[in-house]
C-alpha positions as CSV (number, residue, x, y, z in Angstrom):
1,M,-8.0,-29.9,5.8
2,T,-6.2,-32.0,8.7
3,G,-2.6,-31.1,7.8
4,V,-1.7,-34.7,7.4
5,D,1.8,-34.6,5.4
6,E,1.5,-35.3,1.8
7,V,3.2,-38.2,0.6
8,P,5.0,-37.9,-2.8
9,D,3.9,-40.0,-6.1
10,W,6.8,-42.1,-5.9
11,A,6.1,-43.3,-2.3
12,T,6.3,-46.9,-1.8
13,P,2.9,-48.9,-0.8
14,D,4.1,-49.2,2.8
15,Q,4.6,-45.3,3.0
16,R,1.3,-44.8,1.4
17,H,-0.5,-47.1,4.0
18,E,1.3,-45.5,6.7
19,R,-0.1,-42.0,5.5
20,G,-3.5,-43.4,6.2
21,R,-2.5,-45.0,9.4
22,V,-1.1,-41.5,10.6
23,A,-4.6,-39.9,9.3
24,R,-6.6,-42.3,11.3
25,K,-4.5,-41.0,14.4
26,A,-5.2,-37.4,13.6
27,V,-9.1,-38.0,12.8
28,P,-10.2,-41.0,14.4
29,R,-12.5,-43.1,12.4
30,S,-15.2,-42.8,15.1
31,S,-15.4,-39.2,14.7
32,H,-17.1,-39.6,11.4
33,A,-20.1,-40.5,13.4
34,E,-20.7,-36.9,14.6
35,W,-23.4,-34.8,13.4
36,V,-24.2,-31.8,15.5
37,P,-25.7,-28.5,13.6
38,P,-23.5,-25.6,14.2
39,A,-24.7,-22.7,16.0
40,D,-24.5,-20.4,13.1
41,R,-26.0,-22.9,10.7
42,G,-27.7,-21.2,7.9
43,D,-31.4,-21.2,6.9
44,P,-32.1,-24.1,4.6
45,V,-34.7,-22.4,2.9
46,A,-32.4,-19.5,2.1
47,V,-29.8,-21.9,0.7
48,I,-32.5,-23.3,-1.8
49,T,-33.7,-19.9,-2.9
50,D,-30.2,-18.4,-3.3
51,Q,-29.5,-21.1,-5.8
52,D,-32.7,-20.2,-7.6
53,A,-31.4,-16.9,-8.7
54,D,-29.5,-18.2,-11.9
55,R,-32.1,-20.7,-12.8
56,L,-35.0,-20.2,-15.3
57,Q,-37.4,-18.6,-13.2
58,W,-40.6,-20.2,-14.7
59,L,-39.2,-23.7,-13.7
60,V,-38.1,-22.7,-10.2
61,P,-41.8,-23.5,-8.8
62,I,-41.7,-26.9,-10.7
63,R,-38.4,-27.5,-8.8
64,H,-39.8,-26.5,-5.4
65,G,-42.9,-28.7,-6.1
66,R,-40.8,-31.8,-6.9
67,M,-38.4,-31.3,-3.8
68,A,-41.6,-30.9,-1.7
69,E,-42.8,-34.4,-2.7
70,S,-41.0,-36.3,0.2
71,S,-38.1,-36.0,2.5
72,F,-35.9,-38.0,-0.1
73,A,-37.2,-36.0,-2.9
74,F,-35.7,-32.9,-1.2
75,Y,-32.6,-34.6,-0.1
76,R,-32.1,-35.0,-3.9
77,G,-32.3,-31.3,-4.6
78,S,-30.6,-30.1,-1.4
79,A,-26.8,-30.9,-2.1
80,A,-25.7,-27.4,-1.6
81,I,-27.3,-27.6,2.0
82,M,-25.5,-31.0,2.8
83,A,-22.1,-29.5,1.4
84,A,-22.0,-26.5,3.8
85,D,-22.9,-29.1,6.6
86,L,-20.0,-31.5,5.7
87,A,-17.6,-28.4,5.5
88,S,-18.1,-28.5,9.4
89,T,-17.5,-32.2,10.0
90,P,-14.1,-33.9,10.4
91,E,-11.8,-34.7,7.5
92,S,-9.7,-37.5,7.0
93,G,-7.2,-35.3,4.7
94,L,-7.3,-37.9,2.0
95,D,-8.9,-36.6,-1.3
96,A,-10.5,-37.8,-4.4
97,Q,-12.4,-36.7,-7.2
98,L,-15.9,-36.5,-5.7
99,C,-19.2,-37.0,-7.4
100,G,-20.4,-34.2,-5.1
101,D,-24.0,-35.5,-5.1
102,A,-23.6,-39.2,-4.4
103,H,-27.0,-40.1,-3.4
104,L,-28.5,-43.6,-4.6
105,S,-30.4,-42.3,-7.5
106,N,-27.3,-40.8,-9.2
107,F,-26.1,-44.4,-10.0
108,G,-27.4,-46.6,-12.7
109,G,-26.8,-48.2,-15.9
110,F,-25.6,-46.9,-19.3
111,A,-24.0,-47.9,-22.5
112,S,-20.0,-47.7,-22.6
113,A,-18.1,-46.8,-25.8
114,E,-18.0,-50.5,-26.7
115,R,-22.1,-50.7,-26.4
116,T,-22.1,-52.9,-23.5
117,Q,-24.1,-51.8,-20.4
118,V,-22.3,-50.7,-17.5
119,F,-23.2,-49.6,-13.9
120,D,-21.7,-46.5,-12.5
121,V,-22.1,-42.9,-11.0
122,N,-23.9,-41.0,-13.6
123,D,-24.2,-37.3,-12.3
124,F,-21.5,-35.1,-12.2
125,D,-22.8,-31.4,-11.9
126,D,-21.0,-30.8,-8.7
127,T,-17.8,-32.9,-9.1
128,L,-14.8,-31.5,-7.4
129,P,-11.7,-32.8,-5.7
130,G,-12.3,-33.2,-1.9
131,P,-12.4,-35.4,1.2
132,W,-13.7,-38.8,-0.1
133,E,-15.8,-39.5,2.9
134,W,-18.1,-36.7,1.9
135,D,-19.5,-38.7,-0.9
136,V,-19.8,-41.9,1.3
137,K,-21.8,-39.8,3.9
138,R,-24.2,-38.5,1.4
139,L,-24.6,-42.0,-0.3
140,A,-25.2,-43.6,3.2
141,T,-27.9,-41.0,4.2
142,S,-29.6,-41.4,0.9
143,F,-30.1,-45.1,1.7
144,V,-31.4,-44.4,5.4
145,L,-33.8,-41.9,3.9
146,A,-35.1,-44.3,1.2
147,G,-35.4,-47.1,3.7
148,R,-37.7,-44.7,5.8
149,E,-39.6,-43.7,2.9
150,N,-40.3,-47.4,2.2
151,G,-41.4,-47.8,5.8
152,F,-38.6,-50.1,6.7
153,D,-37.8,-50.9,10.4
154,R,-34.4,-49.4,11.5
155,D,-34.0,-52.6,13.7
156,D,-34.8,-55.2,10.9
157,K,-31.9,-57.2,10.5
158,S,-33.3,-59.6,7.8
159,H,-31.4,-57.9,5.0
160,Y,-27.8,-58.6,6.3
161,L,-14.8,-33.9,-26.8
162,R,-12.8,-34.4,-28.8
163,D,-11.4,-34.2,-32.5
164,D,-12.5,-37.7,-33.5
165,R,-16.1,-37.2,-32.0
166,G,-16.3,-33.9,-34.2
167,V,-15.5,-36.1,-37.4
168,L,-18.2,-38.2,-36.3
169,L,-20.9,-35.6,-35.5
170,D,-19.9,-34.1,-38.9
171,R,-21.9,-37.1,-40.6
172,Y,-25.0,-35.9,-38.9
173,R,-27.2,-32.8,-39.5
174,L,-29.5,-30.9,-37.1
175,L,-33.3,-32.0,-37.4
176,D,-34.9,-30.5,-34.1
177,M,-34.2,-29.2,-30.9
178,A,-36.6,-28.8,-27.5
179,M,-36.1,-27.8,-24.0
180,K,-36.3,-30.6,-21.4
181,V,-37.8,-29.6,-18.0
182,V,-35.3,-30.8,-15.3
183,G,-35.9,-30.8,-11.7
184,V,-33.0,-28.4,-10.8
185,G,-34.5,-25.5,-13.0
186,T,-31.3,-25.1,-15.2
187,R,-31.1,-24.8,-19.0
188,C,-31.4,-28.2,-20.7
189,L,-31.9,-28.9,-24.1
190,L,-32.4,-32.0,-26.4
191,V,-31.0,-32.2,-29.7
192,L,-32.1,-34.6,-32.3
193,L,-29.7,-35.3,-35.4
194,K,-29.9,-37.6,-38.2
195,G,-27.0,-39.6,-40.0
196,R,-27.2,-41.5,-43.2
197,D,-31.2,-41.8,-43.2
198,E,-33.9,-41.9,-40.8
199,H,-32.7,-45.2,-39.2
200,D,-29.8,-43.4,-38.0
201,P,-30.6,-41.0,-35.4
202,L,-28.5,-39.5,-32.6
203,L,-30.2,-37.9,-29.5
204,L,-28.1,-35.7,-27.5
205,Q,-28.7,-33.6,-24.3
206,I,-27.1,-30.4,-23.7
207,K,-27.2,-29.3,-20.1
208,E,-26.0,-26.2,-18.6
209,A,-23.1,-26.3,-16.3
210,G,-22.5,-24.0,-13.2
211,P,-20.4,-23.8,-10.2
212,S,-20.2,-26.8,-8.0
213,V,-22.0,-26.6,-4.7
214,L,-18.6,-28.0,-3.1
215,E,-16.7,-24.9,-4.3
216,S,-17.9,-22.5,-1.5
217,H,-16.3,-25.2,1.1
218,L,-13.3,-26.5,-1.0
219,A,-10.5,-25.3,-3.0
220,P,-11.9,-23.9,-6.3
221,S,-11.8,-25.7,-9.4
222,S,-8.7,-25.7,-11.5
223,Y,-11.1,-25.4,-14.5
224,E,-12.3,-22.0,-15.8
225,D,-15.0,-23.6,-17.8
226,P,-17.7,-25.2,-15.5
227,G,-18.6,-27.5,-18.5
228,E,-14.7,-28.9,-18.5
229,R,-14.9,-29.4,-15.1
230,V,-18.0,-31.6,-15.3
231,V,-16.6,-33.6,-18.1
232,T,-13.1,-34.0,-16.8
233,G,-14.4,-35.0,-13.3
234,Q,-16.8,-37.7,-15.0
235,R,-13.9,-39.0,-16.9
236,L,-12.0,-39.3,-13.7
237,I,-14.8,-41.1,-11.7
238,Q,-16.3,-43.3,-14.4
239,A,-14.8,-46.6,-15.7
240,S,-16.1,-46.0,-18.9
241,S,-18.0,-42.6,-20.1
242,D,-20.4,-41.6,-23.0
243,V,-18.4,-41.5,-26.1
244,F,-19.9,-38.0,-27.1
245,L,-19.2,-36.4,-23.5
246,G,-18.0,-32.9,-24.1
247,W,-18.6,-29.2,-23.3
248,S,-19.2,-26.0,-25.3
249,H,-19.9,-22.3,-24.6
250,G,-23.2,-20.7,-25.0
251,P,-24.6,-17.3,-25.1
252,A,-24.5,-14.8,-22.4
253,G,-21.4,-16.3,-21.1
254,R,-23.2,-19.6,-20.3
255,H,-21.3,-23.0,-20.2
256,F,-22.9,-26.6,-20.8
257,Y,-21.7,-30.1,-21.4
258,W,-22.9,-32.8,-23.8
259,R,-23.9,-36.3,-23.8
260,Q,-26.0,-39.0,-25.1
261,F,-29.8,-39.0,-23.8
262,H,-31.2,-42.4,-22.6
263,D,-28.5,-44.3,-24.3
264,M,-29.2,-47.7,-22.8
265,K,-29.7,-45.8,-19.4
266,G,-31.5,-47.2,-16.4
267,S,-31.8,-46.9,-12.7
268,A,-33.1,-48.6,-9.6
269,D,-36.4,-48.1,-8.4
270,Y,-35.7,-48.0,-4.7
271,A,-39.6,-47.6,-4.0
272,T,-40.2,-51.2,-5.0
273,M,-37.4,-52.5,-3.0
274,N,-37.7,-54.8,0.2
275,P,-34.9,-54.4,2.9
276,R,-32.8,-57.1,1.4
277,R,-32.8,-55.7,-2.0
278,L,-32.0,-52.2,-0.9
279,G,-29.2,-53.6,1.1
280,L,-27.7,-55.3,-2.0
281,Y,-28.2,-52.2,-4.1
282,A,-26.4,-50.2,-1.0
283,T,-23.5,-52.9,-1.4
284,M,-23.4,-52.2,-5.2
285,C,-23.3,-48.5,-4.9
286,G,-20.6,-48.4,-2.1
287,W,-18.5,-50.8,-4.4
288,T,-18.9,-48.5,-7.4
289,L,-18.3,-45.2,-5.3
290,A,-15.1,-46.9,-4.0
291,H,-14.0,-47.8,-7.4
292,A,-14.5,-44.3,-8.6
293,H,-12.5,-42.6,-5.5
294,A,-9.7,-45.2,-6.3
295,R,-9.3,-43.8,-9.8
296,S,-8.3,-40.5,-8.6
297,G,-7.3,-40.7,-5.0
298,D,-4.8,-42.9,-3.1
299,P,-6.6,-46.3,-2.6
300,I,-3.9,-47.5,-0.3
301,A,-3.7,-44.4,1.9
302,I,-7.5,-44.8,2.3
303,S,-7.2,-48.4,3.0
304,G,-4.8,-47.6,5.7
305,Y,-7.0,-45.1,7.0
306,L,-10.0,-47.6,7.3
307,G,-8.0,-50.5,8.6
308,T,-9.5,-54.0,9.0
309,G,-12.2,-53.3,11.4
310,D,-15.6,-51.9,11.4
311,S,-14.9,-48.4,13.0
312,F,-15.6,-46.4,10.1
313,D,-18.7,-48.4,8.9
314,K,-20.1,-48.0,12.5
315,A,-19.5,-44.1,12.4
316,I,-20.9,-43.7,9.0
317,T,-24.2,-45.6,10.0
318,R,-24.7,-43.4,13.0
319,F,-23.9,-40.3,10.8
320,A,-26.1,-41.2,8.4
321,F,-29.1,-41.8,10.6
322,A,-28.3,-38.3,12.4
323,Y,-28.0,-36.6,9.2
324,A,-31.2,-38.1,7.8
325,D,-33.0,-36.6,10.9
326,Q,-31.5,-33.2,10.0
327,N,-32.9,-33.5,6.5
328,D,-36.2,-34.2,7.5
329,S,-36.2,-31.2,9.8
330,D,-35.1,-29.1,6.7
331,Y,-37.8,-30.6,4.5
332,K,-40.4,-29.8,7.2
333,A,-38.7,-26.0,6.8
334,I,-39.2,-26.0,3.2
335,S,-42.7,-27.4,3.3
336,D,-43.6,-24.6,5.9
337,A,-42.3,-22.2,3.5
338,I,-44.2,-23.3,0.8
339,D,-47.4,-23.4,3.0
340,S,-46.8,-20.0,4.2
341,G,-46.2,-18.4,0.5
342,R,-42.6,-17.6,1.4
343,I,-41.8,-19.6,-1.8
344,T,-44.0,-20.8,-4.8
345,A,-44.4,-24.4,-5.6
346,E,-46.1,-26.3,-8.2
347,K,-46.6,-29.9,-9.5
348,D,-45.5,-30.5,-13.0
C-alpha cells in the first residue's frame, strides 16, 4: 500500500475528500496507465497448473479446453495471473471490498428477495478487501478483449444464511442431486428440493469455496471459512443478494456456499454487440462496480482521488490495452503448452 494516512470513521466529508487528494499526490492518476511485466514475472502456464492441484482432476482438461477457445475465454479463467500482475502496479491506498474477478461476464441480472430483476455483480469466488482500482482494471481489460474478439476497430469513435432461511428450507425435502461441470474445475452440485407439491420446486447450487486468488498478494481474509468470505463479500458488494445465500462445511475439510440456481438470472451476450452497444454495456458495468465499491469503501475519498478531470479514465484505457496485449501473449503460451503436450485439454 502507499502509506496514505488513514482517516477515522468520524472524519468530515471535507477531510475524507482531502484524503483522496493526498493519495492522488502520492500516486498520480496517470501512473495507473503503466503496465510493464516485472523481470521476475512467473510462467503463466505454471500459475494455471498450480491451481489445478486441488481441482477435480477429470475436469481439469475440460477447464484447459474452455480456456483455449479464445483469448477472452483464457482471460476469464486467469484471474490468478492478473492478481499477481496487479500486485506490482501502483495502488491508491483506498480499499473496498473487491469482486476479485470483475470481468464483463461476471455481471448480470437475477432475482432480488422481492422477486424483481436486478443487475449487479454476480461472481464472488475471489472477493477480498483490496485496492478498488484492481477491479476497475480487470473490468476495463475485459472490454478491450471482447472488442477485439468481435473485430472492432480500436480507432472507431462511432460508439461515444440464516435462521429464517433455515425455517423456510425445512418445508422442503430433498429429491435429487447432480454434479454440475463448471469451467473452473471445482466441485459444484445442483440440489433439487420439493415443497408442498410438484408445483413448488426449489433448485439450489452448492459451489466449493477455496482461497481467493487475491490472498497471495493482499492481507489474508478475516474469515477462516472461505464460504463465509464469499457470502459476506457478496452481501457487501451487491445491492440485493439471493435470499438463500449461505455457506456450509463439507467432507474432508472442504467449504461450500449455497445460492439459487438460474433464479431469473441472465447475462449479456457480448459477441452479438456492436461497438455502441458494448460501450453502453461497459458504462452500465462501470456504474454497477462503482456502486459496489461505494458500499464498502469510502466513496468521498475515492471521488477526491479521481477529481473532476479524465486523467484516471485515460490511464485505465492505456492500461487495459497494454494488459490485453499481455493476456494475448499468455493465451499463446497456454495454447503452445497444449499443442506440445505439456498440459492436456479437451472440449466438453
